[in-house]
MDTraj code that builds the backbone (N, CA, C; nanometers):
import mdtraj as md
import numpy as np

residues = "UNK UNK UNK UNK UNK UNK UNK UNK UNK UNK UNK UNK UNK UNK UNK UNK UNK UNK UNK UNK UNK UNK UNK UNK UNK UNK UNK UNK UNK UNK UNK UNK UNK UNK UNK UNK UNK UNK UNK UNK UNK UNK UNK UNK UNK UNK UNK UNK UNK UNK UNK UNK UNK UNK UNK UNK UNK UNK UNK UNK UNK UNK UNK UNK UNK UNK UNK UNK UNK UNK UNK UNK UNK UNK UNK UNK UNK UNK UNK UNK UNK UNK UNK UNK UNK UNK UNK UNK UNK".split()
xyz = np.array([
    [0.0871, -0.1192, -0.0015],
    [-0.0025, 0.0005, 0.0013],
    [0.0904, 0.1224, -0.0012],
    [0.0581, 0.2198, -0.0865],
    [0.1388, 0.3392, -0.0967],
    [0.1177, 0.4318, 0.0264],
    [0.2096, 0.5234, 0.0445],
    [0.1991, 0.6209, 0.1509],
    [0.0663, 0.6994, 0.1401],
    [0.0343, 0.7414, 0.0183],
    [-0.0897, 0.8164, -0.0018],
    [-0.2105, 0.7356, 0.0343],
    [-0.2144, 0.6075, -0.0014],
    [-0.3234, 0.5178, 0.0344],
    [-0.3363, 0.5048, 0.1854],
    [-0.2216, 0.4896, 0.2555],
    [-0.2256, 0.4802, 0.3988],
    [-0.2755, 0.6105, 0.4634],
    [-0.2324, 0.7239, 0.4046],
    [-0.2770, 0.8517, 0.4598],
    [-0.4297, 0.8647, 0.4459],
    [-0.4823, 0.8320, 0.3314],
    [-0.6282, 0.8398, 0.3090],
    [-0.7010, 0.7431, 0.4044],
    [-0.6487, 0.6247, 0.4186],
    [-0.7113, 0.5240, 0.5059],
    [-0.7110, 0.5643, 0.6500],
    [-0.6063, 0.6314, 0.6925],
    [-0.5868, 0.6658, 0.8356],
    [-0.6212, 0.8105, 0.8702],
    [-0.6750, 0.8871, 0.7783],
    [-0.6970, 1.0287, 0.8031],
    [-0.7846, 1.0518, 0.9281],
    [-0.8707, 0.9549, 0.9577],
    [-0.9587, 0.9697, 1.0774],
    [-0.8994, 0.9110, 1.2039],
    [-0.7964, 0.8341, 1.1890],
    [-0.7447, 0.7576, 1.3054],
    [-0.6741, 0.8454, 1.4076],
    [-0.5807, 0.9286, 1.3669],
    [-0.5090, 1.0125, 1.4622],
    [-0.5994, 1.1089, 1.5372],
    [-0.6916, 1.1774, 1.4706],
    [-0.7794, 1.2670, 1.5454],
    [-0.8709, 1.1934, 1.6439],
    [-0.9138, 1.0705, 1.6060],
    [-0.9946, 0.9926, 1.6993],
    [-0.9134, 0.9471, 1.8213],
    [-0.7890, 0.9099, 1.7978],
    [-0.7010, 0.8717, 1.9086],
    [-0.6798, 0.9932, 1.9976],
    [-0.6511, 1.1096, 1.9410],
    [-0.6327, 1.2318, 2.0185],
    [-0.7569, 1.2633, 2.1013],
    [-0.8719, 1.2414, 2.0450],
    [-0.9983, 1.2679, 2.1139],
    [-1.0091, 1.1798, 2.2389],
    [-0.9625, 1.0568, 2.2310],
    [-0.9639, 0.9666, 2.3462],
    [-0.8776, 1.0207, 2.4610],
    [-0.7808, 1.1050, 2.4260],
    [-0.6950, 1.1628, 2.5275],
    [-0.7399, 1.3014, 2.5724],
    [-0.8547, 1.3440, 2.5200],
    [-0.9117, 1.4738, 2.5588],
    [-0.8609, 1.5905, 2.4750],
    [-0.8001, 1.5623, 2.3643],
    [-0.7440, 1.6656, 2.2788],
    [-0.8468, 1.7053, 2.1726],
    [-0.8764, 1.8337, 2.1622],
    [-0.9698, 1.8839, 2.0625],
    [-0.8900, 1.9651, 1.9605],
    [-0.8634, 1.9024, 1.8441],
    [-0.7833, 1.9708, 1.7447],
    [-0.8454, 2.0982, 1.6945],
    [-0.9765, 2.1004, 1.6734],
    [-1.0410, 2.2248, 1.6239],
    [-1.0190, 2.3387, 1.7227],
    [-1.0302, 2.3123, 1.8476],
    [-1.0114, 2.4140, 1.9502],
    [-0.8658, 2.4599, 1.9512],
    [-0.7756, 2.3634, 1.9391],
    [-0.6296, 2.3998, 1.9366],
    [-0.6023, 2.4880, 1.8163],
    [-0.6590, 2.4584, 1.7028],
    [-0.6312, 2.5357, 1.5819],
    [-0.6907, 2.6809, 1.5956],
    [-0.7970, 2.6941, 1.6696],
    [-0.8508, 2.8284, 1.6945],
    [-0.7592, 2.9084, 1.7818],
    [-0.6862, 2.8427, 1.8749],
    [-0.6006, 2.9113, 1.9724],
    [-0.4590, 2.9365, 1.9220],
    [-0.4096, 2.8515, 1.8360],
    [-0.2650, 2.8562, 1.7989],
    [-0.2441, 2.8538, 1.6492],
    [-0.1657, 2.9483, 1.5991],
    [-0.1345, 2.9474, 1.4553],
    [-0.0434, 2.8292, 1.4144],
    [0.0157, 2.7625, 1.5118],
    [0.1046, 2.6521, 1.4823],
    [0.0330, 2.5176, 1.4851],
    [-0.0885, 2.5123, 1.5340],
    [-0.1596, 2.3871, 1.5531],
    [-0.1889, 2.3142, 1.4205],
    [-0.2164, 2.3876, 1.3138],
    [-0.2434, 2.3245, 1.1841],
    [-0.1209, 2.2477, 1.1338],
    [-0.0044, 2.3111, 1.1467],
    [0.1206, 2.2437, 1.1055],
    [0.1476, 2.1201, 1.1957],
    [0.1215, 2.1320, 1.3221],
    [0.1392, 2.0208, 1.4157],
    [0.0410, 1.9047, 1.3790],
    [-0.0782, 1.9441, 1.3463],
    [-0.1787, 1.8405, 1.3048],
    [-0.1328, 1.7705, 1.1785],
    [-0.0883, 1.8458, 1.0815],
    [-0.0416, 1.7870, 0.9522],
    [0.0744, 1.6917, 0.9796],
    [0.1689, 1.7286, 1.0624],
    [0.2835, 1.6414, 1.0935],
    [0.2363, 1.5143, 1.1638],
    [0.1398, 1.5273, 1.2542],
    [0.0870, 1.4119, 1.3248],
    [0.0212, 1.3141, 1.2266],
    [-0.0565, 1.3685, 1.1301],
    [-0.1224, 1.2817, 1.0310],
    [-0.0181, 1.2096, 0.9476],
    [0.0899, 1.2783, 0.9129],
    [0.1949, 1.2151, 0.8311],
    [0.2628, 1.1030, 0.9074],
    [0.2915, 1.1273, 1.0371],
    [0.3529, 1.0210, 1.1191],
    [0.2562, 0.9010, 1.1313],
    [0.1280, 0.9295, 1.1500],
    [0.0296, 0.8261, 1.1593],
    [0.0261, 0.7399, 1.0305],
    [0.0362, 0.8040, 0.9187],
    [0.0335, 0.7324, 0.7908],
    [0.1579, 0.6437, 0.7723],
    [0.2643, 0.6741, 0.8433],
    [0.3905, 0.5962, 0.8328],
    [0.3906, 0.4808, 0.9301],
    [0.2928, 0.4710, 1.0202],
    [0.2922, 0.3728, 1.1284],
    [0.2548, 0.2329, 1.0724],
    [0.3330, 0.1313, 1.1101],
    [0.3003, -0.0046, 1.0689],
    [0.1935, -0.0712, 1.1566],
    [0.1449, 0.0007, 1.2592],
    [0.0499, -0.0583, 1.3531],
    [-0.0920, -0.0014, 1.3366],
    [-0.1281, 0.0376, 1.2168],
    [-0.2588, 0.1060, 1.1996],
    [-0.3744, 0.0124, 1.2350],
    [-0.3677, -0.1140, 1.2049],
    [-0.4731, -0.2076, 1.2394],
    [-0.4910, -0.2225, 1.3903],
    [-0.3787, -0.2365, 1.4582],
    [-0.3788, -0.2473, 1.6034],
    [-0.4295, -0.1206, 1.6670],
    [-0.3874, -0.0043, 1.6111],
    [-0.4313, 0.1238, 1.6613],
    [-0.5812, 0.1404, 1.6398],
    [-0.6285, 0.1063, 1.5227],
    [-0.7728, 0.1219, 1.4933],
    [-0.8533, 0.0399, 1.5954],
    [-0.8108, -0.0816, 1.6277],
    [-0.8777, -0.1635, 1.7276],
    [-0.8732, -0.0969, 1.8663],
    [-0.7560, -0.0374, 1.9022],
    [-0.7422, 0.0305, 2.0303],
    [-0.8384, 0.1476, 2.0399],
    [-0.8476, 0.2268, 1.9304],
    [-0.9344, 0.3431, 1.9268],
    [-1.0813, 0.3004, 1.9421],
    [-1.1179, 0.1914, 1.8801],
    [-1.2525, 0.1404, 1.8896],
    [-1.2880, 0.0957, 2.0319],
    [-1.1919, 0.0366, 2.1016],
    [-1.2151, -0.0091, 2.2404],
    [-1.2122, 0.0988, 2.3435],
    [-1.1197, 0.1912, 2.3260],
    [-1.0993, 0.2975, 2.4291],
    [-1.1909, 0.4169, 2.4069],
    [-1.2647, 0.4486, 2.5052],
    [-1.3517, 0.5666, 2.4948],
    [-1.2845, 0.6865, 2.5596],
    [-1.1941, 0.6604, 2.6520],
    [-1.1120, 0.7635, 2.7147],
    [-0.9836, 0.6940, 2.7611],
    [-0.8720, 0.7656, 2.7514],
    [-0.7444, 0.7057, 2.7877],
    [-0.6525, 0.8143, 2.8482],
    [-0.5576, 0.7677, 2.9268],
    [-0.4592, 0.8586, 2.9880],
    [-0.3378, 0.8784, 2.8975],
    [-0.3127, 0.7818, 2.8101],
    [-0.1947, 0.7892, 2.7230],
    [-0.2195, 0.7129, 2.5943],
    [-0.1486, 0.7529, 2.4897],
    [-0.1544, 0.6794, 2.3638],
    [-0.0797, 0.5459, 2.3813],
    [-0.1075, 0.4488, 2.2993],
    [-0.0337, 0.3205, 2.3076],
    [0.1167, 0.3427, 2.2883],
    [0.1953, 0.2553, 2.3465],
    [0.3411, 0.2691, 2.3371],
    [0.3923, 0.2705, 2.1963],
    [0.3286, 0.2011, 2.1071],
    [0.3760, 0.1933, 1.9668],
    [0.3437, 0.3183, 1.8848],
    [0.2654, 0.4096, 1.9394],
    [0.2200, 0.5277, 1.8664],
    [0.3365, 0.6186, 1.8335],
    [0.3515, 0.6528, 1.7086],
    [0.4590, 0.7436, 1.6653],
    [0.4345, 0.8878, 1.7115],
    [0.3120, 0.9181, 1.7524],
    [0.2752, 1.0492, 1.7995],
    [0.2623, 1.0556, 1.9509],
    [0.3003, 0.9502, 2.0209],
    [0.2775, 0.9405, 2.1646],
    [0.3308, 1.0612, 2.2412],
    [0.4558, 1.0987, 2.2236],
    [0.5138, 1.2099, 2.2978],
    [0.4391, 1.3382, 2.2716],
    [0.4092, 1.3662, 2.1453],
    [0.3372, 1.4895, 2.1102],
    [0.1999, 1.4878, 2.1706],
    [0.1291, 1.3747, 2.1629],
    [-0.0054, 1.3644, 2.2193],
    [-0.0056, 1.3806, 2.3681],
    [0.0927, 1.3281, 2.4357],
    [0.1067, 1.3469, 2.5803],
    [0.1212, 1.4949, 2.6152],
    [0.2048, 1.5612, 2.5406],
    [0.2279, 1.7074, 2.5602],
    [0.0962, 1.7831, 2.5396],
    [0.0255, 1.7520, 2.4326],
    [-0.0961, 1.8222, 2.4038],
    [-0.2040, 1.7918, 2.5090],
    [-0.2088, 1.6701, 2.5567],
    [-0.3054, 1.6349, 2.6612],
    [-0.2770, 1.7147, 2.7880],
    [-0.1488, 1.7306, 2.8229],
    [-0.1127, 1.8124, 2.9407],
    [-0.1524, 1.9573, 2.9177],
    [-0.1290, 2.0086, 2.7971],
    [-0.1695, 2.1471, 2.7662],
    [-0.3203, 2.1623, 2.7799],
    [-0.3960, 2.0609, 2.7344],
    [-0.5403, 2.0650, 2.7412],
    [-0.5861, 2.0686, 2.8889],
    [-0.5189, 1.9911, 2.9747],
    [-0.5528, 1.9903, 3.1172],
    [-0.5305, 2.1280, 3.1771],
    [-0.4225, 2.1931, 3.1414],
    [-0.3880, 2.3249, 3.1933],
    [-0.4926, 2.4288, 3.1492],
    [-0.5399, 2.4135, 3.0248],
    [-0.6408, 2.5076, 2.9698],
    [-0.7780, 2.4881, 3.0365],
    [-0.8101, 2.3617, 3.0687],
    [-0.9430, 2.3272, 3.1191],
    [-0.9610, 2.3649, 3.2578],
])
top = md.Topology()
chain = top.add_chain()
for i, resn in enumerate(residues, 1):
    res = top.add_residue(resn, chain, resSeq=i)
    for name in ("N", "CA", "C"):
        top.add_atom(name, md.element.get_by_symbol(name[0]), res)
traj = md.Trajectory(xyz[None], top)
């Protein structure tokens, strides 16, 4: 599967995973001019991940989570954003 095919297939996966961590990308983009670039980079990393099937199953099971799965290529960034969200809330 090509990178573009993986990107199209997973375009919903990263934002859904972020939502499980309490991250609202739309709200972040309203607050920060850098959030759109951060979102784009996160989507690209997600499309490169070899664990998309495992991740999709995790997202379907988890309705709320404290951290992204260990295999997540965006884990560190998502943890930082979740902490920022807690501070804002």
